[in-house]
N, C-alpha and C positions, 0 to 999 in steps of 0.2 A: 504494500500500500504506500503510495507517495502522496504527501500533502505539502502545502506551502506553510512555512513558518511566518511569524509576523513581519519579517523583513522581505518576504516573498521568495526566499530560497527554498528549494525542494528538500524534503526530509523523508527518509525511508522509515516506514513503520512495519512492524510484524503483521503479516497477513492473518495470523491466528488470534493475537490478543491486542494488537494496536500499539504495543510497546515500541519505543524508539531506541532502545539500548540493545546492542548486539556485541557478542564476543567476536572480534575480528579474526581471531586465530581459528575458531571453529565454525564461523558463519552461522551462529545460532543465537536466538533471542535469549537474553538474560532472564526474562520474566517467565516464559513458558517452555523454552528449549527448542522451539520449532526451528527447522533449518531455513535459511534464507535461500530461496530458489534463484538459480542462475538468471532466469527471466526477470526477476525483480531487481537484481543487481544491474542488469543491462538497461532496464527501463529507468532506473535511478540515474545511471550514468548519462543517458540521453536527456533526462530532465535537467540535470546539472548543466550539461552543455548548452541546452536551449536557454536556461536562465542566464548563463554567462553571456551568451550572444545578445540577449535582450538588454542586459546591463551595459554591454559595450555600445549598443545603439543609443543609449541615453547619455552616457558621459564620455565615450570614446576610449575607455580603459576599464580594466578589471582590477 
């Protein structure tokens, strides 16, 4: 699950419980232990790239 934080940046949340905290070594949610799917990681990377592109359009830098 991807949502925008108050600054507009995308954040990845667990598809199972909505938690935003992940163990990066195991790619599992700290709250419920669900694995982060590869598709979710790829979608998040695209969302970050899109957000950065929009920011560059506003001020010319990141």
